[in-house]
C-alpha positions as CSV (number, residue, x, y, z in Angstrom):
1,M,18.9,47.0,-82.9
2,D,15.8,44.8,-83.2
3,H,17.7,42.1,-81.3
4,L,18.4,44.5,-78.4
5,T,14.8,45.6,-78.4
6,R,13.6,42.0,-78.2
7,D,15.9,41.4,-75.3
8,V,14.8,44.4,-73.4
9,T,11.1,43.7,-74.0
10,Q,11.5,40.0,-73.1
11,R,13.4,40.4,-69.8
12,P,10.4,41.9,-67.9
13,A,8.3,39.1,-69.2
14,R,10.7,36.5,-68.0
15,A,11.0,38.2,-64.6
16,A,7.2,38.3,-64.4
17,A,7.0,34.6,-65.2
18,H,9.4,33.8,-62.3
19,R,7.7,36.0,-59.8
20,P,4.9,33.6,-58.9
21,A,7.3,30.8,-58.1
22,G,9.4,33.0,-55.8
23,S,6.3,34.4,-54.2
24,L,4.9,30.9,-53.6
25,L,8.2,29.8,-52.0
26,V,8.2,32.9,-49.7
27,F,4.6,32.1,-48.8
28,K,5.4,28.5,-47.9
29,I,8.3,29.6,-45.8
30,L,6.1,32.1,-43.9
31,I,3.4,29.5,-43.3
32,C,5.9,26.8,-42.1
33,Y,7.7,29.1,-39.7
34,S,4.8,31.3,-38.6
35,P,4.1,31.8,-34.9
36,R,0.6,30.2,-35.3
37,R,2.1,27.0,-36.7
38,R,4.6,26.9,-33.8
39,A,1.8,27.4,-31.4
40,S,-0.2,24.6,-33.0
41,Q,2.8,22.3,-32.8
42,T,3.2,23.1,-29.1
43,V,-0.5,22.3,-28.5
44,A,-0.2,19.0,-30.3
45,R,2.8,18.1,-28.3
46,G,0.9,18.9,-25.1
47,F,-1.9,16.5,-26.2
48,M,0.6,13.8,-27.0
49,A,2.2,14.3,-23.5
50,R,-1.2,13.9,-21.9
51,G,-1.7,10.6,-23.7
52,S,1.6,9.3,-22.6
53,V,2.2,7.3,-19.4
54,Q,3.9,10.3,-17.7
55,G,1.0,12.6,-18.4
56,V,-1.6,10.1,-17.3
57,S,0.3,9.1,-14.2
58,S,0.4,12.7,-13.0
59,H,-3.4,13.0,-13.1
60,P,-5.0,13.1,-9.6
61,L,-7.6,10.4,-10.5
62,T,-4.9,8.1,-11.7
63,Q,-2.9,8.6,-8.6
64,G,-5.9,7.8,-6.4
65,W,-6.6,4.7,-8.4
66,R,-3.0,3.6,-7.9
67,R,-3.3,4.1,-4.2
68,W,-6.5,2.1,-4.1
69,R,-4.9,-0.6,-6.1
70,T,-1.9,-0.8,-3.8
71,R,-4.3,-1.0,-0.7
72,G,-6.3,-3.7,-2.4
73,Q,-3.2,-5.7,-3.2
74,A,-2.0,-5.5,0.4
75,L,-5.5,-6.6,1.6
76,V,-5.4,-9.6,-0.7
77,E,-1.9,-10.6,0.5
78,T,-3.0,-10.3,4.1
79,L,-6.0,-12.5,3.5
80,L,-3.8,-15.1,1.9
81,E,-1.2,-15.0,4.7
82,L,-3.7,-14.9,7.6
83,P,-4.6,-18.7,7.5
84,I,-0.9,-19.6,7.5
85,L,-0.2,-17.2,10.4
86,L,-3.2,-18.6,12.3
87,L,-2.0,-22.2,11.7
88,L,1.4,-21.3,13.0
89,V,0.0,-19.7,16.2
90,L,-2.3,-22.6,17.0
91,G,0.6,-25.0,16.3
92,L,2.8,-23.2,18.7
93,I,0.1,-23.2,21.4
94,G,-0.4,-27.0,20.9
95,L,3.3,-27.7,21.0
96,G,3.6,-25.7,24.2
97,Q,0.7,-27.6,25.7
98,I,2.3,-31.0,24.8
99,L,5.7,-30.0,26.3
100,L,4.0,-28.8,29.5
101,A,1.9,-32.0,29.8
102,N,5.0,-34.2,29.1
103,Y,6.9,-32.5,31.9
104,T,4.1,-32.8,34.4
105,V,3.5,-36.5,33.6
106,T,7.2,-37.2,33.9
107,Q,7.3,-35.7,37.3
108,A,4.1,-37.6,38.3
109,A,5.7,-40.9,37.2
110,R,8.9,-40.3,39.2
111,A,7.0,-39.3,42.3
112,A,4.6,-42.3,42.0
113,A,7.4,-44.7,41.6
114,H,9.1,-43.4,44.7
115,Q,5.9,-43.8,46.8
116,A,5.3,-47.2,45.3
117,A,8.8,-48.3,46.3
118,I,8.2,-47.0,49.8
119,A,5.0,-49.0,50.1
120,G,6.7,-52.1,48.8
121,G,4.6,-52.7,45.7
122,G,1.5,-54.8,45.5
123,G,-1.9,-53.2,46.3
124,A,-0.5,-50.7,48.7
125,G,2.1,-49.6,46.1
126,E,-0.6,-49.2,43.4
127,A,-2.8,-47.1,45.7
128,A,0.1,-44.9,46.8
129,A,1.1,-44.4,43.1
130,Q,-2.4,-43.5,42.1
131,R,-2.8,-40.9,44.8
132,T,0.6,-39.3,44.0
133,V,-0.2,-39.1,40.2
134,E,-3.6,-37.4,41.0
135,Q,-1.9,-34.9,43.2
136,V,0.9,-34.0,40.8
137,I,-1.3,-33.8,37.7
138,G,-4.0,-31.9,39.6
139,A,-1.4,-29.2,40.3
140,G,-0.5,-29.0,36.6
141,V,-1.7,-26.2,34.3
142,G,-4.9,-27.1,32.5
143,M,-4.6,-30.8,33.3
144,E,-7.3,-33.2,34.7
145,P,-6.3,-36.0,37.0
146,E,-9.2,-38.2,35.7
147,Q,-7.6,-38.4,32.3
148,A,-4.5,-40.1,33.7
149,Q,-3.9,-43.9,33.8
150,V,-1.4,-45.4,36.2
151,A,0.1,-48.9,36.0
152,V,2.5,-50.4,38.6
153,A,4.5,-53.5,37.8
154,C,6.7,-55.6,40.1
155,D,7.6,-59.3,39.9
156,A,5.5,-61.2,42.4
157,P,6.2,-61.6,45.2
158,C,7.7,-58.1,45.2
159,R,10.7,-58.3,47.5
160,R,13.0,-55.6,48.8
161,Y,15.3,-54.1,46.1
162,A,13.1,-55.5,43.4
163,P,12.5,-53.0,40.6
164,I,9.1,-51.4,40.6
165,T,8.0,-49.8,37.3
166,V,5.4,-47.1,37.2
167,T,3.9,-46.1,33.9
168,V,1.7,-43.0,33.6
169,R,-0.3,-42.2,30.5
170,Y,-2.2,-39.0,30.0
171,R,-4.6,-38.2,27.2
172,G,-5.7,-34.6,26.9
173,E,-7.4,-32.2,24.5
174,F,-5.8,-29.3,22.8
175,W,-6.7,-25.8,24.0
176,A,-6.8,-24.7,20.4
177,P,-7.9,-27.8,18.4
178,L,-7.7,-28.0,14.7
179,P,-10.3,-30.6,13.7
180,P,-10.2,-33.2,12.3
181,L,-6.4,-33.5,12.5
182,F,-5.4,-32.1,15.9
183,T,-8.0,-32.5,18.6
184,A,-6.3,-34.7,21.3
185,F,-2.9,-35.8,22.3
186,E,-1.3,-38.4,24.5
187,V,1.9,-38.4,26.5
188,R,3.5,-41.3,28.4
189,A,6.2,-41.4,31.1
190,E,7.8,-44.3,32.9
191,A,9.9,-44.4,36.1
192,V,11.7,-47.3,37.9
193,R,12.6,-47.5,41.6
194,A,13.8,-50.3,43.8
195,A,11.4,-51.5,46.4
196,E,12.4,-50.5,49.9
197,R,10.7,-53.4,51.7
198,D,9.0,-56.7,51.1
199,Q,5.4,-56.8,49.9
200,H,2.9,-57.5,52.7
């Protein structure tokens, strides 16, 4: 009987001793899974997203800075490529001028050789060649007759059917010079004709 009484009186004490542990466990569960804690976790995740690259890149100030950076990079690339482009343009202009001058001088040498052959060489042939070269080069684009040199060669005495060689050299200046490398150019042309009569 005493044993049963001790068991009955001790059970509530044991239950009371275990209640704080159970209450503490329930309290912890409520705190961990409470709506406030979930809200705080959501806010914390939002702050972390703002600190990430995606959050920063979506900011208007960041987007404006990226556009400005892209424009600045394009401007720097343009400034680096501009001297090369300018050099290519000026080089093409100079090449076209040389080709045009070479064609004109070649035509002048052929016409001068023909006139010298008709004159029969000698002093008359040289004078005819000089006049012809001045006329042809004067008709050229951007060319000056004073910058041309004419040389007429024929074995003396210059007889009929003897070869008459006319050499024309022209030294001109570039329309778009690149000092100190490319400021002037020189072209040369030569033509040979047979004298049509004896030298007087």
